[in-house]
PDB file of N, CA, C and O in Angstrom:
ATOM      1  N   MET A   1      88.361 -14.357  48.617  1.00  0.00           N
ATOM      2  CA  MET A   1      88.069 -14.151  47.228  1.00  0.00           C
ATOM      3  C   MET A   1      86.751 -13.391  47.111  1.00  0.00           C
ATOM      4  O   MET A   1      85.734 -13.820  47.657  1.00  0.00           O
ATOM      5  N   SER A   2      86.767 -12.272  46.406  1.00  0.00           N
ATOM      6  CA  SER A   2      85.548 -11.476  46.262  1.00  0.00           C
ATOM      7  C   SER A   2      84.816 -11.865  44.981  1.00  0.00           C
ATOM      8  O   SER A   2      85.414 -12.328  44.010  1.00  0.00           O
ATOM      9  N   THR A   3      83.519 -11.662  45.017  1.00  0.00           N
ATOM     10  CA  THR A   3      82.723 -11.939  43.821  1.00  0.00           C
ATOM     11  C   THR A   3      82.399 -10.627  43.128  1.00  0.00           C
ATOM     12  O   THR A   3      82.220  -9.593  43.772  1.00  0.00           O
ATOM     13  N   LEU A   4      82.329 -10.685  41.830  1.00  0.00           N
ATOM     14  CA  LEU A   4      82.001  -9.494  41.064  1.00  0.00           C
ATOM     15  C   LEU A   4      80.505  -9.229  41.155  1.00  0.00           C
ATOM     16  O   LEU A   4      79.707 -10.167  41.166  1.00  0.00           O
ATOM     17  N   PRO A   5      80.122  -7.966  41.219  1.00  0.00           N
ATOM     18  CA  PRO A   5      78.685  -7.672  41.267  1.00  0.00           C
ATOM     19  C   PRO A   5      78.024  -8.038  39.944  1.00  0.00           C
ATOM     20  O   PRO A   5      78.645  -7.996  38.882  1.00  0.00           O
ATOM     21  N   GLU A   6      76.753  -8.395  40.041  1.00  0.00           N
ATOM     22  CA  GLU A   6      75.977  -8.714  38.838  1.00  0.00           C
ATOM     23  C   GLU A   6      75.844  -7.455  37.990  1.00  0.00           C
ATOM     24  O   GLU A   6      75.570  -6.380  38.524  1.00  0.00           O
ATOM     25  N   PRO A   7      76.033  -7.573  36.680  1.00  0.00           N
ATOM     26  CA  PRO A   7      75.845  -6.393  35.834  1.00  0.00           C
ATOM     27  C   PRO A   7      74.375  -5.985  35.807  1.00  0.00           C
ATOM     28  O   PRO A   7      73.483  -6.831  35.861  1.00  0.00           O
ATOM     29  N   GLU A   8      74.139  -4.692  35.723  1.00  0.00           N
ATOM     30  CA  GLU A   8      72.774  -4.190  35.647  1.00  0.00           C
ATOM     31  C   GLU A   8      72.160  -4.655  34.327  1.00  0.00           C
ATOM     32  O   GLU A   8      72.833  -4.637  33.297  1.00  0.00           O
ATOM     33  N   PRO A   9      70.902  -5.069  34.344  1.00  0.00           N
ATOM     34  CA  PRO A   9      70.281  -5.498  33.090  1.00  0.00           C
ATOM     35  C   PRO A   9      70.086  -4.300  32.161  1.00  0.00           C
ATOM     36  O   PRO A   9      69.914  -3.167  32.611  1.00  0.00           O
ATOM     37  N   GLU A  10      70.115  -4.574  30.863  1.00  0.00           N
ATOM     38  CA  GLU A  10      69.854  -3.524  29.893  1.00  0.00           C
ATOM     39  C   GLU A  10      68.382  -3.126  29.996  1.00  0.00           C
ATOM     40  O   GLU A  10      67.499  -3.983  30.020  1.00  0.00           O
ATOM     41  N   LEU A  11      68.131  -1.830  30.057  1.00  0.00           N
ATOM     42  CA  LEU A  11      66.764  -1.340  30.125  1.00  0.00           C
ATOM     43  C   LEU A  11      66.356  -0.804  28.760  1.00  0.00           C
ATOM     44  O   LEU A  11      67.132  -0.118  28.094  1.00  0.00           O
ATOM     45  N   VAL A  12      65.140  -1.119  28.353  1.00  0.00           N
ATOM     46  CA  VAL A  12      64.636  -0.660  27.062  1.00  0.00           C
ATOM     47  C   VAL A  12      63.316   0.085  27.266  1.00  0.00           C
ATOM     48  O   VAL A  12      62.556  -0.202  28.192  1.00  0.00           O
ATOM     49  N   LYS A  13      63.066   1.042  26.383  1.00  0.00           N
ATOM     50  CA  LYS A  13      61.840   1.836  26.445  1.00  0.00           C
ATOM     51  C   LYS A  13      60.688   1.009  25.888  1.00  0.00           C
ATOM     52  O   LYS A  13      60.779   0.450  24.795  1.00  0.00           O
ATOM     53  N   VAL A  14      59.599   0.940  26.660  1.00  0.00           N
ATOM     54  CA  VAL A  14      58.408   0.231  26.195  1.00  0.00           C
ATOM     55  C   VAL A  14      57.211   1.155  26.056  1.00  0.00           C
ATOM     56  O   VAL A  14      56.185   0.763  25.501  1.00  0.00           O
ATOM     57  N   PHE A  15      57.333   2.395  26.562  1.00  0.00           N
ATOM     58  CA  PHE A  15      56.207   3.324  26.508  1.00  0.00           C
ATOM     59  C   PHE A  15      56.722   4.737  26.660  1.00  0.00           C
ATOM     60  O   PHE A  15      57.636   4.997  27.443  1.00  0.00           O
ATOM     61  N   ASP A  16      56.125   5.660  25.899  1.00  0.00           N
ATOM     62  CA  ASP A  16      56.448   7.077  26.092  1.00  0.00           C
ATOM     63  C   ASP A  16      55.194   7.917  25.924  1.00  0.00           C
ATOM     64  O   ASP A  16      54.272   7.545  25.198  1.00  0.00           O
ATOM     65  N   THR A  17      55.172   9.036  26.595  1.00  0.00           N
ATOM     66  CA  THR A  17      54.017   9.922  26.598  1.00  0.00           C
ATOM     67  C   THR A  17      54.459  11.308  27.037  1.00  0.00           C
ATOM     68  O   THR A  17      55.564  11.486  27.549  1.00  0.00           O
ATOM     69  N   GLN A  18      53.600  12.272  26.836  1.00  0.00           N
ATOM     70  CA  GLN A  18      53.841  13.617  27.354  1.00  0.00           C
ATOM     71  C   GLN A  18      53.230  13.772  28.747  1.00  0.00           C
ATOM     72  O   GLN A  18      53.525  14.739  29.449  1.00  0.00           O
ATOM     73  N   GLN A  19      52.377  12.822  29.152  1.00  0.00           N
ATOM     74  CA  GLN A  19      51.649  12.906  30.419  1.00  0.00           C
ATOM     75  C   GLN A  19      52.250  11.986  31.475  1.00  0.00           C
ATOM     76  O   GLN A  19      52.272  10.767  31.301  1.00  0.00           O
ATOM     77  N   GLU A  20      52.734  12.565  32.562  1.00  0.00           N
ATOM     78  CA  GLU A  20      53.315  11.759  33.633  1.00  0.00           C
ATOM     79  C   GLU A  20      52.283  10.808  34.228  1.00  0.00           C
ATOM     80  O   GLU A  20      52.612   9.671  34.566  1.00  0.00           O
ATOM     81  N   SER A  21      51.034  11.263  34.360  1.00  0.00           N
ATOM     82  CA  SER A  21      49.996  10.416  34.949  1.00  0.00           C
ATOM     83  C   SER A  21      49.774   9.149  34.120  1.00  0.00           C
ATOM     84  O   SER A  21      49.559   8.073  34.677  1.00  0.00           O
ATOM     85  N   GLU A  22      49.826   9.276  32.796  1.00  0.00           N
ATOM     86  CA  GLU A  22      49.661   8.109  31.926  1.00  0.00           C
ATOM     87  C   GLU A  22      50.818   7.129  32.105  1.00  0.00           C
ATOM     88  O   GLU A  22      50.610   5.916  32.143  1.00  0.00           O
ATOM     89  N   ALA A  23      52.038   7.659  32.214  1.00  0.00           N
ATOM     90  CA  ALA A  23      53.210   6.803  32.436  1.00  0.00           C
ATOM     91  C   ALA A  23      53.106   6.073  33.770  1.00  0.00           C
ATOM     92  O   ALA A  23      53.505   4.914  33.876  1.00  0.00           O
ATOM     93  N   LEU A  24      52.572   6.746  34.789  1.00  0.00           N
ATOM     94  CA  LEU A  24      52.436   6.110  36.098  1.00  0.00           C
ATOM     95  C   LEU A  24      51.388   5.000  36.079  1.00  0.00           C
ATOM     96  O   LEU A  24      51.527   4.007  36.794  1.00  0.00           O
ATOM     97  N   VAL A  25      50.342   5.159  35.268  1.00  0.00           N
ATOM     98  CA  VAL A  25      49.353   4.090  35.116  1.00  0.00           C
ATOM     99  C   VAL A  25      50.008   2.863  34.493  1.00  0.00           C
ATOM    100  O   VAL A  25      49.807   1.742  34.958  1.00  0.00           O
ATOM    101  N   ILE A  26      50.792   3.080  33.440  1.00  0.00           N
ATOM    102  CA  ILE A  26      51.489   1.970  32.771  1.00  0.00           C
ATOM    103  C   ILE A  26      52.481   1.319  33.731  1.00  0.00           C
ATOM    104  O   ILE A  26      52.577   0.093  33.792  1.00  0.00           O
ATOM    105  N   HIS A  27      53.212   2.132  34.475  1.00  0.00           N
ATOM    106  CA  HIS A  27      54.166   1.612  35.467  1.00  0.00           C
ATOM    107  C   HIS A  27      53.441   0.701  36.464  1.00  0.00           C
ATOM    108  O   HIS A  27      53.910  -0.399  36.755  1.00  0.00           O
ATOM    109  N   SER A  28      52.310   1.154  36.979  1.00  0.00           N
ATOM    110  CA  SER A  28      51.541   0.356  37.943  1.00  0.00           C
ATOM    111  C   SER A  28      51.007  -0.925  37.311  1.00  0.00           C
ATOM    112  O   SER A  28      51.007  -1.985  37.938  1.00  0.00           O
ATOM    113  N   LEU A  29      50.553  -0.817  36.062  1.00  0.00           N
ATOM    114  CA  LEU A  29      50.060  -1.983  35.342  1.00  0.00           C
ATOM    115  C   LEU A  29      51.149  -3.050  35.203  1.00  0.00           C
ATOM    116  O   LEU A  29      50.901  -4.233  35.434  1.00  0.00           O
ATOM    117  N   LEU A  30      52.349  -2.622  34.827  1.00  0.00           N
ATOM    118  CA  LEU A  30      53.462  -3.561  34.679  1.00  0.00           C
ATOM    119  C   LEU A  30      53.882  -4.144  36.022  1.00  0.00           C
ATOM    120  O   LEU A  30      54.119  -5.347  36.130  1.00  0.00           O
ATOM    121  N   GLU A  31      53.975  -3.299  37.044  1.00  0.00           N
ATOM    122  CA  GLU A  31      54.361  -3.774  38.378  1.00  0.00           C
ATOM    123  C   GLU A  31      53.359  -4.809  38.893  1.00  0.00           C
ATOM    124  O   GLU A  31      53.752  -5.793  39.519  1.00  0.00           O
ATOM    125  N   SER A  32      52.061  -4.591  38.633  1.00  0.00           N
ATOM    126  CA  SER A  32      51.053  -5.539  39.106  1.00  0.00           C
ATOM    127  C   SER A  32      51.150  -6.872  38.364  1.00  0.00           C
ATOM    128  O   SER A  32      50.676  -7.896  38.854  1.00  0.00           O
ATOM    129  N   ALA A  33      51.767  -6.852  37.177  1.00  0.00           N
ATOM    130  CA  ALA A  33      51.976  -8.091  36.410  1.00  0.00           C
ATOM    131  C   ALA A  33      53.317  -8.730  36.750  1.00  0.00           C
ATOM    132  O   ALA A  33      53.695  -9.735  36.147  1.00  0.00           O
ATOM    133  N   GLY A  34      54.041  -8.153  37.713  1.00  0.00           N
ATOM    134  CA  GLY A  34      55.314  -8.723  38.139  1.00  0.00           C
ATOM    135  C   GLY A  34      56.502  -8.283  37.300  1.00  0.00           C
ATOM    136  O   GLY A  34      57.560  -8.910  37.347  1.00  0.00           O
ATOM    137  N   ILE A  35      56.339  -7.210  36.533  1.00  0.00           N
ATOM    138  CA  ILE A  35      57.437  -6.701  35.702  1.00  0.00           C
ATOM    139  C   ILE A  35      57.948  -5.408  36.324  1.00  0.00           C
ATOM    140  O   ILE A  35      57.226  -4.414  36.397  1.00  0.00           O
ATOM    141  N   GLU A  36      59.195  -5.432  36.769  1.00  0.00           N
ATOM    142  CA  GLU A  36      59.780  -4.222  37.336  1.00  0.00           C
ATOM    143  C   GLU A  36      59.980  -3.194  36.234  1.00  0.00           C
ATOM    144  O   GLU A  36      60.435  -3.525  35.139  1.00  0.00           O
ATOM    145  N   SER A  37      59.640  -1.953  36.528  1.00  0.00           N
ATOM    146  CA  SER A  37      59.799  -0.897  35.543  1.00  0.00           C
ATOM    147  C   SER A  37      60.219   0.392  36.236  1.00  0.00           C
ATOM    148  O   SER A  37      60.053   0.555  37.445  1.00  0.00           O
ATOM    149  N   ILE A  38      60.765   1.302  35.439  1.00  0.00           N
ATOM    150  CA  ILE A  38      61.114   2.614  35.972  1.00  0.00           C
ATOM    151  C   ILE A  38      60.507   3.674  35.064  1.00  0.00           C
ATOM    152  O   ILE A  38      60.352   3.472  33.859  1.00  0.00           O
ATOM    153  N   VAL A  39      60.170   4.801  35.667  1.00  0.00           N
ATOM    154  CA  VAL A  39      59.619   5.936  34.940  1.00  0.00           C
ATOM    155  C   VAL A  39      60.694   7.015  34.933  1.00  0.00           C
ATOM    156  O   VAL A  39      61.241   7.373  35.976  1.00  0.00           O
ATOM    157  N   ILE A  40      60.988   7.527  33.742  1.00  0.00           N
ATOM    158  CA  ILE A  40      62.022   8.544  33.598  1.00  0.00           C
ATOM    159  C   ILE A  40      61.398   9.786  32.988  1.00  0.00           C
ATOM    160  O   ILE A  40      60.778   9.727  31.926  1.00  0.00           O
ATOM    161  N   ASN A  41      61.568  10.910  33.669  1.00  0.00           N
ATOM    162  CA  ASN A  41      61.049  12.186  33.197  1.00  0.00           C
ATOM    163  C   ASN A  41      62.113  12.846  32.331  1.00  0.00           C
ATOM    164  O   ASN A  41      63.237  13.064  32.785  1.00  0.00           O
ATOM    165  N   LEU A  42      61.769  13.163  31.096  1.00  0.00           N
ATOM    166  CA  LEU A  42      62.713  13.757  30.153  1.00  0.00           C
ATOM    167  C   LEU A  42      62.488  15.249  29.984  1.00  0.00           C
ATOM    168  O   LEU A  42      62.939  15.831  28.997  1.00  0.00           O
ATOM    169  N   GLN A  43      61.810  15.873  30.914  1.00  0.00           N
ATOM    170  CA  GLN A  43      61.483  17.284  30.769  1.00  0.00           C
ATOM    171  C   GLN A  43      62.740  18.132  30.665  1.00  0.00           C
ATOM    172  O   GLN A  43      63.698  17.959  31.418  1.00  0.00           O
ATOM    173  N   ALA A  44      62.709  19.042  29.719  1.00  0.00           N
ATOM    174  CA  ALA A  44      63.787  19.996  29.510  1.00  0.00           C
ATOM    175  C   ALA A  44      63.250  21.381  29.874  1.00  0.00           C
ATOM    176  O   ALA A  44      62.041  21.609  29.830  1.00  0.00           O
ATOM    177  N   PRO A  45      64.133  22.291  30.229  1.00  0.00           N
ATOM    178  CA  PRO A  45      63.672  23.652  30.525  1.00  0.00           C
ATOM    179  C   PRO A  45      62.952  24.234  29.307  1.00  0.00           C
ATOM    180  O   PRO A  45      63.551  24.388  28.243  1.00  0.00           O
ATOM    181  N   GLN A  46      61.670  24.556  29.466  1.00  0.00           N
ATOM    182  CA  GLN A  46      60.868  24.996  28.332  1.00  0.00           C
ATOM    183  C   GLN A  46      61.294  26.348  27.771  1.00  0.00           C
ATOM    184  O   GLN A  46      61.005  26.644  26.612  1.00  0.00           O
ATOM    185  N   ASP A  47      61.974  27.172  28.561  1.00  0.00           N
ATOM    186  CA  ASP A  47      62.465  28.436  28.025  1.00  0.00           C
ATOM    187  C   ASP A  47      63.696  28.227  27.152  1.00  0.00           C
ATOM    188  O   ASP A  47      64.032  29.089  26.340  1.00  0.00           O
ATOM    189  N   VAL A  48      64.373  27.090  27.310  1.00  0.00           N
ATOM    190  CA  VAL A  48      65.554  26.777  26.510  1.00  0.00           C
ATOM    191  C   VAL A  48      65.196  25.852  25.341  1.00  0.00           C
ATOM    192  O   VAL A  48      65.604  26.093  24.205  1.00  0.00           O
ATOM    193  N   LEU A  49      64.430  24.792  25.627  1.00  0.00           N
ATOM    194  CA  LEU A  49      64.062  23.792  24.617  1.00  0.00           C
ATOM    195  C   LEU A  49      62.552  23.580  24.619  1.00  0.00           C
ATOM    196  O   LEU A  49      62.084  22.554  25.112  1.00  0.00           O
ATOM    197  N   PRO A  50      61.778  24.518  24.083  1.00  0.00           N
ATOM    198  CA  PRO A  50      60.324  24.369  24.123  1.00  0.00           C
ATOM    199  C   PRO A  50      59.854  23.133  23.357  1.00  0.00           C
ATOM    200  O   PRO A  50      60.321  22.847  22.254  1.00  0.00           O
ATOM    201  N   GLY A  51      58.914  22.407  23.975  1.00  0.00           N
ATOM    202  CA  GLY A  51      58.343  21.222  23.336  1.00  0.00           C
ATOM    203  C   GLY A  51      59.177  19.961  23.470  1.00  0.00           C
ATOM    204  O   GLY A  51      58.772  18.898  22.998  1.00  0.00           O
ATOM    205  N   VAL A  52      60.332  20.061  24.105  1.00  0.00           N
ATOM    206  CA  VAL A  52      61.201  18.891  24.270  1.00  0.00           C
ATOM    207  C   VAL A  52      60.922  18.274  25.629  1.00  0.00           C
ATOM    208  O   VAL A  52      60.811  18.984  26.629  1.00  0.00           O
ATOM    209  N   GLY A  53      60.811  16.976  25.665  1.00  0.00           N
ATOM    210  CA  GLY A  53      60.607  16.300  26.937  1.00  0.00           C
ATOM    211  C   GLY A  53      59.627  15.167  26.809  1.00  0.00           C
ATOM    212  O   GLY A  53      59.404  14.635  25.722  1.00  0.00           O
ATOM    213  N   GLY A  54      59.053  14.810  27.912  1.00  0.00           N
ATOM    214  CA  GLY A  54      58.117  13.699  27.968  1.00  0.00           C
ATOM    215  C   GLY A  54      58.495  12.769  29.095  1.00  0.00           C
ATOM    216  O   GLY A  54      59.380  13.065  29.898  1.00  0.00           O
ATOM    217  N   VAL A  55      57.823  11.653  29.145  1.00  0.00           N
ATOM    218  CA  VAL A  55      58.041  10.656  30.187  1.00  0.00           C
ATOM    219  C   VAL A  55      58.107   9.297  29.501  1.00  0.00           C
ATOM    220  O   VAL A  55      57.293   8.999  28.627  1.00  0.00           O
ATOM    221  N   ILE A  56      59.076   8.475  29.897  1.00  0.00           N
ATOM    222  CA  ILE A  56      59.186   7.128  29.330  1.00  0.00           C
ATOM    223  C   ILE A  56      59.171   6.090  30.434  1.00  0.00           C
ATOM    224  O   ILE A  56      59.526   6.362  31.581  1.00  0.00           O
ATOM    225  N   VAL A  57      58.752   4.895  30.057  1.00  0.00           N
ATOM    226  CA  VAL A  57      58.769   3.748  30.967  1.00  0.00           C
ATOM    227  C   VAL A  57      59.740   2.749  30.367  1.00  0.00           C
ATOM    228  O   VAL A  57      59.662   2.417  29.184  1.00  0.00           O
ATOM    229  N   ARG A  58      60.658   2.274  31.200  1.00  0.00           N
ATOM    230  CA  ARG A  58      61.648   1.295  30.756  1.00  0.00           C
ATOM    231  C   ARG A  58      61.560   0.033  31.603  1.00  0.00           C
ATOM    232  O   ARG A  58      61.226   0.070  32.787  1.00  0.00           O
ATOM    233  N   VAL A  59      61.876  -1.093  30.947  1.00  0.00           N
ATOM    234  CA  VAL A  59      61.917  -2.390  31.624  1.00  0.00           C
ATOM    235  C   VAL A  59      63.172  -3.128  31.173  1.00  0.00           C
ATOM    236  O   VAL A  59      63.843  -2.712  30.229  1.00  0.00           O
ATOM    237  N   SER A  60      63.476  -4.206  31.845  1.00  0.00           N
ATOM    238  CA  SER A  60      64.581  -5.072  31.458  1.00  0.00           C
ATOM    239  C   SER A  60      64.325  -5.595  30.045  1.00  0.00           C
ATOM    240  O   SER A  60      63.188  -5.909  29.692  1.00  0.00           O
ATOM    241  N   ALA A  61      65.381  -5.687  29.242  1.00  0.00           N
ATOM    242  CA  ALA A  61      65.249  -6.161  27.860  1.00  0.00           C
ATOM    243  C   ALA A  61      64.596  -7.546  27.807  1.00  0.00           C
ATOM    244  O   ALA A  61      63.867  -7.847  26.862  1.00  0.00           O
ATOM    245  N   SER A  62      64.849  -8.380  28.800  1.00  0.00           N
ATOM    246  CA  SER A  62      64.276  -9.728  28.806  1.00  0.00           C
ATOM    247  C   SER A  62      62.766  -9.723  29.046  1.00  0.00           C
ATOM    248  O   SER A  62      62.097 -10.710  28.742  1.00  0.00           O
ATOM    249  N   LYS A  63      62.222  -8.642  29.578  1.00  0.00           N
ATOM    250  CA  LYS A  63      60.787  -8.533  29.859  1.00  0.00           C
ATOM    251  C   LYS A  63      60.064  -7.612  28.877  1.00  0.00           C
ATOM    252  O   LYS A  63      58.858  -7.404  29.007  1.00  0.00           O
ATOM    253  N   ALA A  64      60.776  -7.061  27.906  1.00  0.00           N
ATOM    254  CA  ALA A  64      60.203  -6.056  26.997  1.00  0.00           C
ATOM    255  C   ALA A  64      59.015  -6.603  26.211  1.00  0.00           C
ATOM    256  O   ALA A  64      57.981  -5.940  26.127  1.00  0.00           O
ATOM    257  N   ASP A  65      59.139  -7.788  25.640  1.00  0.00           N
ATOM    258  CA  ASP A  65      58.039  -8.337  24.842  1.00  0.00           C
ATOM    259  C   ASP A  65      56.788  -8.541  25.684  1.00  0.00           C
ATOM    260  O   ASP A  65      55.682  -8.220  25.249  1.00  0.00           O
ATOM    261  N   GLU A  66      56.962  -9.068  26.876  1.00  0.00           N
ATOM    262  CA  GLU A  66      55.820  -9.274  27.769  1.00  0.00           C
ATOM    263  C   GLU A  66      55.192  -7.938  28.159  1.00  0.00           C
ATOM    264  O   GLU A  66      53.969  -7.804  28.184  1.00  0.00           O
ATOM    265  N   ALA A  67      56.033  -6.953  28.461  1.00  0.00           N
ATOM    266  CA  ALA A  67      55.532  -5.625  28.828  1.00  0.00           C
ATOM    267  C   ALA A  67      54.758  -4.993  27.679  1.00  0.00           C
ATOM    268  O   ALA A  67      53.684  -4.428  27.888  1.00  0.00           O
ATOM    269  N   LEU A  68      55.296  -5.084  26.468  1.00  0.00           N
ATOM    270  CA  LEU A  68      54.613  -4.517  25.302  1.00  0.00           C
ATOM    271  C   LEU A  68      53.262  -5.185  25.068  1.00  0.00           C
ATOM    272  O   LEU A  68      52.299  -4.526  24.678  1.00  0.00           O
ATOM    273  N   SER A  69      53.194  -6.488  25.306  1.00  0.00           N
ATOM    274  CA  SER A  69      51.943  -7.214  25.153  1.00  0.00           C
ATOM    275  C   SER A  69      50.905  -6.737  26.173  1.00  0.00           C
ATOM    276  O   SER A  69      49.732  -6.568  25.837  1.00  0.00           O
ATOM    277  N   ILE A  70      51.333  -6.525  27.405  1.00  0.00           N
ATOM    278  CA  ILE A  70      50.436  -6.049  28.461  1.00  0.00           C
ATOM    279  C   ILE A  70      49.947  -4.639  28.131  1.00  0.00           C
ATOM    280  O   ILE A  70      48.763  -4.339  28.289  1.00  0.00           O
ATOM    281  N   ILE A  71      50.838  -3.789  27.682  1.00  0.00           N
ATOM    282  CA  ILE A  71      50.470  -2.414  27.336  1.00  0.00           C
ATOM    283  C   ILE A  71      49.484  -2.410  26.168  1.00  0.00           C
ATOM    284  O   ILE A  71      48.511  -1.656  26.181  1.00  0.00           O
ATOM    285  N   GLU A  72      49.727  -3.233  25.178  1.00  0.00           N
ATOM    286  CA  GLU A  72      48.829  -3.319  24.023  1.00  0.00           C
ATOM    287  C   GLU A  72      47.447  -3.775  24.450  1.00  0.00           C
ATOM    288  O   GLU A  72      46.442  -3.237  23.986  1.00  0.00           O
ATOM    289  N   GLY A  73      47.388  -4.771  25.340  1.00  0.00           N
ATOM    290  CA  GLY A  73      46.101  -5.230  25.852  1.00  0.00           C
ATOM    291  C   GLY A  73      45.367  -4.141  26.608  1.00  0.00           C
ATOM    292  O   GLY A  73      44.145  -4.025  26.505  1.00  0.00           O
ATOM    293  N   TYR A  74      46.099  -3.345  27.364  1.00  0.00           N
ATOM    294  CA  TYR A  74      45.509  -2.232  28.110  1.00  0.00           C
ATOM    295  C   TYR A  74      44.934  -1.188  27.155  1.00  0.00           C
ATOM    296  O   TYR A  74      43.842  -0.669  27.385  1.00  0.00           O
ATOM    297  N   ARG A  75      45.663  -0.882  26.093  1.00  0.00           N
ATOM    298  CA  ARG A  75      45.207   0.131  25.134  1.00  0.00           C
ATOM    299  C   ARG A  75      43.940  -0.292  24.400  1.00  0.00           C
ATOM    300  O   ARG A  75      43.136   0.555  24.013  1.00  0.00           O
ATOM    301  N   HIS A  76      43.759  -1.584  24.209  1.00  0.00           N
ATOM    302  CA  HIS A  76      42.599  -2.064  23.467  1.00  0.00           C
ATOM    303  C   HIS A  76      41.463  -2.559  24.360  1.00  0.00           C
ATOM    304  O   HIS A  76      40.448  -3.041  23.858  1.00  0.00           O
ATOM    305  N   ALA A  77      41.623  -2.446  25.664  1.00  0.00           N
ATOM    306  CA  ALA A  77      40.560  -2.861  26.582  1.00  0.00           C
ATOM    307  C   ALA A  77      39.426  -1.839  26.523  1.00  0.00           C
ATOM    308  O   ALA A  77      39.685  -0.639  26.435  1.00  0.00           O
ATOM    309  N   PRO A  78      38.192  -2.290  26.570  1.00  0.00           N
ATOM    310  CA  PRO A  78      37.071  -1.343  26.548  1.00  0.00           C
ATOM    311  C   PRO A  78      37.060  -0.501  27.825  1.00  0.00           C
ATOM    312  O   PRO A  78      37.432  -0.970  28.901  1.00  0.00           O
ATOM    313  N   ALA A  79      36.634   0.728  27.680  1.00  0.00           N
ATOM    314  CA  ALA A  79      36.519   1.608  28.842  1.00  0.00           C
ATOM    315  C   ALA A  79      35.409   1.076  29.739  1.00  0.00           C
ATOM    316  O   ALA A  79      34.434   0.502  29.253  1.00  0.00           O
ATOM    317  N   VAL A  80      35.555   1.264  31.039  1.00  0.00           N
ATOM    318  CA  VAL A  80      34.566   0.786  32.001  1.00  0.00           C
ATOM    319  C   VAL A  80      33.964   1.987  32.714  1.00  0.00           C
ATOM    320  O   VAL A  80      34.677   2.817  33.279  1.00  0.00           O
ATOM    321  N   GLU A  81      32.633   2.065  32.676  1.00  0.00           N
ATOM    322  CA  GLU A  81      31.897   3.153  33.319  1.00  0.00           C
ATOM    323  C   GLU A  81      30.955   2.547  34.361  1.00  0.00           C
ATOM    324  O   GLU A  81      30.396   1.475  34.126  1.00  0.00           O
ATOM    325  N   PRO A  82      30.767   3.209  35.504  1.00  0.00           N
ATOM    326  CA  PRO A  82      29.806   2.692  36.477  1.00  0.00           C
ATOM    327  C   PRO A  82      28.372   2.881  35.968  1.00  0.00           C
ATOM    328  O   PRO A  82      28.060   3.892  35.338  1.00  0.00           O
ATOM    329  N   ASP A  83      27.501   1.899  36.245  1.00  0.00           N
ATOM    330  CA  ASP A  83      26.102   2.030  35.864  1.00  0.00           C
ATOM    331  C   ASP A  83      25.345   2.766  36.965  1.00  0.00           C
ATOM    332  O   ASP A  83      25.956   3.300  37.891  1.00  0.00           O
ATOM    333  N   GLU A  84      24.029   2.796  36.867  1.00  0.00           N
ATOM    334  CA  GLU A  84      23.215   3.518  37.858  1.00  0.00           C
ATOM    335  C   GLU A  84      23.368   2.989  39.275  1.00  0.00           C
ATOM    336  O   GLU A  84      23.200   3.729  40.244  1.00  0.00           O
ATOM    337  N   ASP A  85      23.690   1.690  39.394  1.00  0.00           N
ATOM    338  CA  ASP A  85      23.844   1.076  40.713  1.00  0.00           C
ATOM    339  C   ASP A  85      25.280   1.170  41.228  1.00  0.00           C
ATOM    340  O   ASP A  85      25.580   0.695  42.324  1.00  0.00           O
ATOM    341  N   GLY A  86      26.173   1.786  40.434  1.00  0.00           N
ATOM    342  CA  GLY A  86      27.567   1.907  40.840  1.00  0.00           C
ATOM    343  C   GLY A  86      28.435   0.727  40.426  1.00  0.00           C
ATOM    344  O   GLY A  86      29.617   0.678  40.768  1.00  0.00           O
ATOM    345  N   ASN A  87      27.854  -0.234  39.686  1.00  0.00           N
ATOM    346  CA  ASN A  87      28.626  -1.382  39.221  1.00  0.00           C
ATOM    347  C   ASN A  87      29.348  -1.018  37.925  1.00  0.00           C
ATOM    348  O   ASN A  87      28.820  -0.270  37.102  1.00  0.00           O
ATOM    349  N   ALA A  88      30.543  -1.543  37.752  1.00  0.00           N
ATOM    350  CA  ALA A  88      31.329  -1.259  36.542  1.00  0.00           C
ATOM    351  C   ALA A  88      30.770  -2.057  35.370  1.00  0.00           C
ATOM    352  O   ALA A  88      30.563  -3.267  35.470  1.00  0.00           O
ATOM    353  N   THR A  89      30.530  -1.369  34.268  1.00  0.00           N
ATOM    354  CA  THR A  89      30.081  -2.020  33.049  1.00  0.00           C
ATOM    355  C   THR A  89      30.857  -1.456  31.869  1.00  0.00           C
ATOM    356  O   THR A  89      31.105  -0.251  31.818  1.00  0.00           O
ATOM    357  N   PRO A  90      31.250  -2.313  30.909  1.00  0.00           N
ATOM    358  CA  PRO A  90      31.958  -1.817  29.721  1.00  0.00           C
ATOM    359  C   PRO A  90      31.072  -0.880  28.923  1.00  0.00           C
ATOM    360  O   PRO A  90      29.850  -1.033  28.896  1.00  0.00           O
ATOM    361  N   GLU A  91      31.702   0.100  28.267  1.00  0.00           N
ATOM    362  CA  GLU A  91      30.944   1.031  27.412  1.00  0.00           C
ATOM    363  C   GLU A  91      30.453   0.346  26.177  1.00  0.00           C
ATOM    364  O   GLU A  91      29.798   0.971  25.344  1.00  0.00           O
TER     365      GLU A  91
END
C-alpha cells in the first residue's frame, strides 16, 4: 500500500521590493528566525515590459503572520552605526 505525498503548503507573499539585495536580507532574517522562505525574481525583459518586475519573498501561509511581524520589527529597528572604537551603537 503506497502513501500519498504530503501536499505542498500554500505560499503567500510577505515582502516585495525592486532590490534583490533587500529581499535577500529579509530572506536571511526569516530563515534565522526558523521560518522557511523563498525569494522569487519577477524580472521581465525590460525591452518588452519596461518597469515590470521586482523580487518577492514568500512563506508558508501558516507562518505568514509571524513573518510579517518579524519584518515589521526589522523595518522599525533603529539603524546601528559603529562608534569611534568600532562598537555598534544605535543612531
